[in-house]
C-alpha positions as a printed NumPy array, in Angstrom:
array([[ 61.459, 114.43 , 109.71 ],
       [ 61.406, 110.625, 110.681],
       [ 64.115, 109.33 , 113.125],
       [ 63.825, 106.344, 111.883],
       [ 64.107, 104.741, 108.018],
       [ 64.33 , 101.261, 105.978],
       [ 67.654, 100.01 , 105.319],
       [ 68.795,  97.267, 103.42 ],
       [ 71.633,  95.62 , 105.78 ],
       [ 74.527,  93.249, 104.392],
       [ 74.612,  91.608, 108.461],
       [ 77.313,  89.384, 106.976],
       [ 79.264,  87.903, 103.926],
       [ 77.29 ,  85.663, 102.073],
       [ 74.241,  84.854,  99.524],
       [ 71.607,  87.04 ,  99.   ],
       [ 69.746,  86.224, 101.95 ],
       [ 72.261,  88.499, 104.482],
       [ 70.753,  91.53 , 102.558],
       [ 68.17 ,  92.049, 105.447],
       [ 65.489,  95.054, 105.54 ],
       [ 65.357,  96.858, 108.7  ],
       [ 64.251,  99.838, 110.452],
       [ 67.323, 101.583, 111.499],
       [ 68.086, 105.268, 112.649],
       [ 68.133, 107.716, 110.37 ],
       [ 72.076, 108.586, 110.315],
       [ 72.474, 112.252, 112.55 ],
       [ 74.445, 114.798, 110.054],
       [ 77.4  , 116.1  , 111.117],
       [ 80.147, 118.105, 109.225],
       [ 80.945, 118.385, 105.766],
       [ 78.252, 115.8  , 105.412],
       [ 74.636, 115.941, 104.344],
       [ 71.466, 114.011, 104.47 ],
       [ 70.4  , 112.671, 101.245],
       [ 66.536, 111.239, 101.264],
       [ 67.415, 108.689,  97.833],
       [ 64.95 , 108.269,  95.76 ],
       [ 66.909, 105.853,  93.484],
       [ 69.755, 103.204,  93.141],
       [ 71.798, 101.764,  90.605],
       [ 73.125,  98.136,  91.546],
       [ 76.244,  97.211,  90.571],
       [ 78.211,  93.917,  89.979],
       [ 81.078,  94.888,  93.052],
       [ 78.31 ,  95.53 ,  95.748],
       [ 78.037,  91.669,  94.522],
       [ 81.195,  90.572,  95.358],
       [ 81.318,  93.079,  98.573],
       [ 78.318,  91.084,  99.904],
       [ 80.17 ,  87.383,  98.797],
       [ 83.134,  89.068, 101.254],
       [ 85.379,  89.984,  98.667],
       [ 86.324,  93.63 ,  99.557],
       [ 88.395,  93.115, 102.768],
       [ 88.506,  96.733, 103.903],
       [ 84.681,  96.687, 104.562],
       [ 83.079,  95.963, 107.734],
       [ 79.658,  94.165, 108.554],
       [ 77.386,  95.141, 108.956],
       [ 77.104,  97.416, 106.189],
       [ 74.36 ,  99.422, 103.905],
       [ 75.788,  98.348, 100.071],
       [ 75.246, 101.342,  96.999],
       [ 78.429, 102.731,  95.846],
       [ 75.802, 105.173,  93.88 ],
       [ 72.205, 106.852,  94.704],
       [ 70.205, 110.013,  93.31 ],
       [ 67.788, 111.553,  95.248],
       [ 67.467, 115.16 ,  96.945],
       [ 68.984, 116.93 ,  99.545],
       [ 67.107, 116.675, 103.083],
       [ 69.682, 118.223, 105.638],
       [ 72.035, 120.318, 104.026],
       [ 75.527, 121.293, 105.914],
       [ 76.838, 122.975, 102.631],
       [ 75.316, 126.176, 101.349],
       [ 76.159, 125.323,  98.043],
       [ 73.629, 122.391,  98.243],
       [ 70.52 , 123.776,  99.48 ],
       [ 67.711, 121.689, 101.065],
       [ 65.874, 120.295,  98.074],
       [ 68.762, 120.157,  96.043],
       [ 68.745, 116.831,  93.143],
       [ 71.693, 114.94 ,  93.807],
       [ 73.831, 112.078,  92.22 ],
       [ 76.741, 110.527,  94.595],
       [ 79.044, 107.598,  93.512],
       [ 81.954, 105.864,  94.673],
       [ 84.135, 107.576,  97.022],
       [ 83.705, 104.391,  99.27 ],
       [ 80.105, 104.637,  99.697],
       [ 78.728, 101.136, 100.296],
       [ 82.031, 100.238, 102.088],
       [ 84.015, 102.516, 104.131],
       [ 80.326, 104.379, 105.244],
       [ 76.57 , 103.655, 104.949],
       [ 75.361, 103.529, 101.185],
       [ 72.482, 103.678,  98.614],
       [ 70.828, 100.607,  99.851],
       [ 68.14 , 102.692, 101.962],
       [ 65.923, 105.426, 102.058],
       [ 68.363, 107.853, 103.369],
       [ 72.097, 108.041, 102.862],
       [ 74.08 , 110.176, 104.855],
       [ 76.751, 111.368, 102.035],
       [ 80.217, 113.702, 102.004],
       [ 79.584, 116.888, 100.296],
       [ 82.231, 116.746,  97.881],
       [ 80.723, 113.289,  97.013],
       [ 77.638, 115.414,  96.052],
       [ 76.748, 116.445,  92.082],
       [ 74.083, 118.618,  91.908],
       [ 71.487, 117.756,  88.731],
       [ 68.992, 119.669,  86.982],
       [ 66.207, 117.236,  85.142],
       [ 63.106, 116.082,  84.299],
       [ 63.958, 112.361,  84.39 ],
       [ 61.658, 109.8  ,  86.08 ],
       [ 63.975, 108.885,  89.252],
       [ 64.3  , 105.356,  87.944],
       [ 65.616, 106.658,  84.721],
       [ 68.296, 108.913,  86.564],
       [ 69.42 , 105.996,  89.07 ],
       [ 70.247, 104.183,  86.015],
       [ 73.416, 106.647,  84.913],
       [ 75.374, 107.86 ,  86.911],
       [ 78.38 , 105.152,  87.547],
       [ 77.256, 103.417,  84.15 ],
       [ 77.768, 106.459,  82.211],
       [ 80.451, 108.332,  84.128],
       [ 82.107, 104.491,  83.686],
       [ 81.918, 104.347,  79.825],
       [ 82.748, 107.758,  79.317],
       [ 85.842, 107.82 ,  81.08 ],
       [ 86.525, 104.419,  79.535],
       [ 86.374, 105.902,  76.386],
       [ 88.3  , 108.799,  76.904],
       [ 90.91 , 106.274,  78.468],
       [ 90.856, 104.373,  74.987],
       [ 91.049, 107.365,  72.89 ],
       [ 87.196, 106.817,  71.58 ],
       [ 86.035, 110.697,  70.928],
       [ 83.359, 112.707,  68.541],
       [ 84.706, 112.507,  64.938],
       [ 86.906, 109.719,  65.727],
       [ 87.186, 106.658,  63.078],
       [ 88.012, 103.067,  64.22 ],
       [ 86.755,  99.855,  65.513],
       [ 85.547,  99.563,  69.161],
       [ 85.124,  95.692,  70.775],
       [ 83.008,  96.055,  73.715],
       [ 83.569,  92.658,  75.896],
       [ 80.664,  92.098,  78.409],
       [ 78.446,  94.146,  76.629],
       [ 75.513,  93.63 ,  77.877],
       [ 76.326,  95.078,  81.292],
       [ 74.927,  98.696,  81.975],
       [ 78.725, 100.3  ,  81.289],
       [ 78.786,  98.069,  77.628],
       [ 75.398,  99.068,  76.632],
       [ 76.285, 103.082,  77.472],
       [ 79.951, 102.964,  75.948],
       [ 78.074, 100.984,  72.716],
       [ 75.279, 104.01 ,  72.492],
       [ 78.389, 106.656,  73.318],
       [ 81.018, 105.083,  70.644],
       [ 78.368, 104.747,  67.62 ],
       [ 77.558, 107.981,  68.122],
       [ 80.577, 109.208,  67.728],
       [ 81.026, 107.306,  64.8  ],
       [ 82.654, 104.204,  65.776],
       [ 82.206, 100.638,  64.191],
       [ 81.181,  98.862,  67.19 ],
       [ 81.321,  95.003,  67.888],
       [ 80.133,  93.642,  71.591],
       [ 80.233,  90.264,  73.143],
       [ 77.062,  88.392,  74.727],
       [ 77.17 ,  85.027,  76.584],
       [ 73.418,  84.936,  75.518],
       [ 72.072,  84.995,  72.047],
       [ 68.977,  86.222,  73.616],
       [ 70.151,  89.304,  74.512],
       [ 71.662,  89.88 ,  71.109],
       [ 68.839,  92.706,  70.304],
       [ 69.469,  94.197,  73.23 ],
       [ 73.068,  94.984,  72.277],
       [ 71.922,  96.178,  68.193],
       [ 69.119,  98.053,  70.127],
       [ 72.434,  99.718,  72.449],
       [ 74.062, 100.668,  69.159],
       [ 76.158,  97.814,  68.538],
       [ 76.83 ,  97.102,  64.872],
       [ 77.842,  93.464,  65.274],
       [ 77.339,  91.369,  68.237],
       [ 79.284,  88.474,  69.425],
       [ 78.68 ,  85.093,  70.989],
       [ 81.199,  84.823,  73.845],
       [ 80.703,  80.709,  74.678],
       [ 84.509,  79.97 ,  76.289],
       [ 85.891,  79.188,  73.329],
       [ 88.805,  82.166,  71.539],
       [ 86.832,  85.02 ,  70.334],
       [ 86.807,  84.871,  66.571],
       [ 87.245,  88.523,  65.765],
       [ 89.863,  88.303,  63.116],
       [ 86.754,  87.187,  60.507],
       [ 85.14 ,  90.559,  61.482],
       [ 88.535,  92.619,  60.936],
       [ 91.061,  90.876,  59.588],
       [ 93.426,  93.358,  61.633],
       [ 91.535,  93.326,  65.055],
       [ 90.168,  95.916,  66.523],
       [ 91.281,  99.41 ,  67.144],
       [ 89.914,  99.394,  70.913],
       [ 89.258,  96.607,  73.401],
       [ 86.873,  97.622,  76.134],
       [ 87.514,  95.147,  78.535],
       [ 84.449,  94.975,  81.124],
       [ 84.953,  91.412,  81.79 ],
       [ 87.895,  91.806,  83.545],
       [ 90.102,  89.214,  84.966],
       [ 89.111,  86.597,  82.843],
       [ 89.744,  87.926,  79.35 ],
       [ 91.968,  90.574,  79.589],
       [ 94.755,  88.67 ,  78.398],
       [ 93.176,  87.236,  75.594],
       [ 91.961,  90.782,  74.465],
       [ 95.927,  91.917,  74.543],
       [ 95.984,  89.497,  71.33 ],
       [ 92.781,  90.414,  69.766],
       [ 93.681,  94.226,  69.265],
       [ 95.657,  95.346,  66.295],
       [ 99.433,  95.772,  66.931],
       [ 99.295,  99.015,  68.49 ],
       [ 95.937,  99.505,  69.37 ],
       [ 94.74 , 100.003,  72.924],
       [ 92.924,  97.773,  75.813],
       [ 90.671,  99.   ,  78.658],
       [ 89.391,  97.075,  81.433],
       [ 87.328,  98.988,  83.433],
       [ 84.812,  96.186,  85.202],
       [ 85.611,  92.807,  86.495],
       [ 82.903,  90.98 ,  86.089],
       [ 84.936,  88.255,  86.126],
       [ 86.865,  89.106,  89.14 ],
       [ 89.402,  91.782,  90.353],
       [ 92.973,  90.018,  90.039],
       [ 95.142,  88.139,  86.905],
       [ 96.676,  85.172,  88.063],
       [100.764,  84.964,  86.989],
       [100.115,  88.206,  85.127],
       [103.353,  88.899,  83.053],
       [103.571,  92.012,  81.184],
       [106.088,  91.772,  79.205],
       [105.52 ,  88.203,  78.121],
       [101.263,  89.027,  77.655],
       [101.492,  92.548,  76.088],
       [102.562,  92.653,  72.759],
       [105.065,  94.996,  71.43 ],
       [103.848,  98.707,  70.765],
       [100.045,  97.282,  72.293],
       [ 98.803,  99.36 ,  75.448],
       [ 96.773,  98.394,  78.253],
       [ 94.94 , 100.702,  79.907],
       [ 92.577, 101.097,  82.78 ],
       [ 89.615, 103.436,  84.363],
       [ 88.343, 103.349,  87.378],
       [ 84.684, 105.352,  88.348],
       [ 86.408, 106.727,  91.594],
       [ 87.958, 109.689,  89.594],
       [ 84.785, 110.783,  88.498],
       [ 83.115, 111.355,  91.472],
       [ 81.813, 114.716,  93.241],
       [ 83.013, 117.338,  90.894],
       [ 85.413, 116.023,  88.508],
       [ 82.359, 114.104,  87.304],
       [ 79.483, 116.68 ,  87.716],
       [ 79.491, 118.181,  84.292],
       [ 80.027, 115.025,  82.476],
       [ 76.835, 113.808,  84.235],
       [ 74.696, 116.628,  83.658],
       [ 75.56 , 116.732,  80.106],
       [ 74.759, 113.074,  80.03 ],
       [ 71.477, 113.232,  81.72 ],
       [ 70.831, 116.269,  78.848],
       [ 71.511, 113.613,  76.046],
       [ 69.103, 111.165,  77.812],
       [ 66.517, 113.999,  77.948],
       [ 67.233, 114.578,  74.214],
       [ 66.752, 111.   ,  73.299],
       [ 70.798, 110.721,  72.213],
       [ 71.077, 107.511,  75.178],
       [ 68.791, 106.037,  76.37 ],
       [ 69.314, 104.852,  80.532],
       [ 68.646, 101.101,  79.539],
       [ 67.085,  99.683,  82.18 ],
       [ 66.109,  95.889,  82.758],
       [ 64.413,  96.162,  85.209],
       [ 63.333,  98.14 ,  88.629],
       [ 63.356,  96.577,  91.819],
       [ 61.909,  97.938,  95.625],
       [ 64.08 ,  97.925,  98.447],
       [ 62.237,  95.082,  99.943],
       [ 63.23 ,  92.806,  97.09 ],
       [ 67.173,  93.973,  97.565],
       [ 67.816,  90.156,  97.891],
       [ 65.794,  89.163,  94.569],
       [ 67.594,  91.958,  92.964],
       [ 70.861,  90.195,  93.7  ],
       [ 70.119,  86.805,  92.832],
       [ 68.624,  88.222,  89.377],
       [ 72.112,  90.094,  89.028],
       [ 74.538,  86.95 ,  90.186],
       [ 72.294,  84.589,  87.346],
       [ 73.379,  87.109,  84.767],
       [ 69.585,  87.656,  83.422],
       [ 69.992,  91.165,  83.007],
       [ 70.988,  93.177,  79.849],
       [ 71.416,  96.606,  81.038],
       [ 70.789,  98.509,  84.175],
       [ 69.135,  97.05 ,  87.473],
       [ 67.776, 100.082,  89.719],
       [ 66.612,  99.707,  93.484],
       [ 64.001, 102.419,  94.218],
       [ 63.086, 102.822,  97.744]])
């Protein structure tokens, strides 16, 4: 096996230009960690904020990437023989240790989820973080098969938003989703949203659609809209904050004043479905995508050499769906 590889190294905090594609040594395998030949990596906005310097635990230089798919190149786990197709998400990938923006990634065995699939790598790469987050968020909201109700998704044209719309619509829920761009409305409708609301920065008018408000709000915008979402959901409904498109912190949050009595505020973090905790869920999602029940919602595929361009594209909110990098 080659002793060097190409990797997109984030050399310091800054703009997309700090992502430099370099020839670096292939990581040396150690106990309880296996080497994965990366075939694709979904891109995520948390990586954008890490690149900007907003992840205080990250030390540069660092290979970013909180998820990847590929095959085991060198294994230290008999249950994961060489050649096994795997996915990995979170667990401090791309933060405490180098992640998926490379031709190879050295990953803890505990993070590796074996996958059986015939999907193209770029489609498979679009699924792990996106669909595990969408599924976990809907579970946290109580949106389940056979249920009934109204779901509002804020940040609908994010990859997680489109996945959540697809799953919830399949469950039989009435789905509304927001976007800041009218040009992206058709993508939301195709994903399963029955109603598309344009979020132009003014207070969102959901009552014209649902006078009592939605039963559930999945807020993927996060800090900027979470308090407003608590006022939009029907009294006794649930808001789940699972995204951070507008940042991680809510300034001057006052729970007693800002959470209406009886209304529930919860959250979901995709780290909860890493490794063995998410393996069966991800395999089911992969099977459903293969069966045509869901789509990977890939907006655009970039090569490793185009990683800076991909970050600019993501930072400019040009995507409707998932961005994928293939080495």
